[in-house]
N, C-alpha and C positions, 0 to 999 in steps of 0.2 A: 504494500500500500504506500501511497504518497500523500503527505499531509503538509499544507502550508499554514503557518501560524502568523497572521498579520501583526499581532502585537510584538512578537520577538523577531520577525523577519527571518525565521528559520524554516527551511524545507526539510522535512523528515521523510526518509525513505526507510521503510520497515519490511523485514522479511520474517515471518513466523510460520513454523510448520506445526501442523496438528498431528503429524505422524510421530510415533515413538522411536522410529528407526534412526534418523540422523542424530549424530552427536551434537551438532550445532543446531540449537532450537530457535534462536532469535538473533537478528542483526538489525541495528538501527544506525543510520548514517545521517548526521545533521550537517546541513550546508546553509551558510548565510546566503539568502536569495539574492540580495543586492550585489554582492561581490563574488559570488560563487566559490567562496573559500570554505574549505572543510573545517567544521568546528569540532566534531567528535565522532567516534565510532564505538558502539556498544555491542558486545558479543556475549551470548549466553550459551553455555553448553552443558549437557547432562549426560552422565555415564552411569549405567547400572552395572554393578559388579555382583558377584555371587552373594555376598553378605552385606553389601553397603551401596550407597549411591553417592555420587560426587557431582555437585553443581558448581560451575565456575562462571563468574561474571566479570567481564573485563571492560573497562572504560578507558579509551585512549582519548585524551583531549589535546588537540593540536598545539604544539609548542609549549605545553605545560606539564603533562603527567600521563602516567599509566597506572591504573589501579586494578588489582586483581583480588577478588574475593572468592574464597573457596569454602563451600559448605559441604561437609561430609556427614552423611546420615548412616547410623549403624544401630540396630536394635531399638529403633524408635527414638534415639537421641541424636541431636545434631551438634556438631562442633564446627566453628567457623574461624577463618583467619583472613586477614586483609593485609596486602602488601601494596604500598604506594611508592612509585618511582617518580620523583619530581626533578625537572630540569628547567633551565632558563630563569632561575631566581633572580629578581632584580631588586 
């Protein structure tokens, strides 16, 4: 799907699958409409293992950072970790 937000001037292109087969389940790409510059990319993936599941959410923000959040589910309990890489500090 493609969505344009007048208030923020961002064009969002989204891909989401309803199928349980692909590891990558969702991708969002945000572009500033006026300049056509890429703002961010969001990717969500899901892996089912024998005794656990792993959901990984990654957000790359152009010229700023990459954040990776991992949620591991095992025996009805979730554990999560977040790593953020930042560059271009001013």
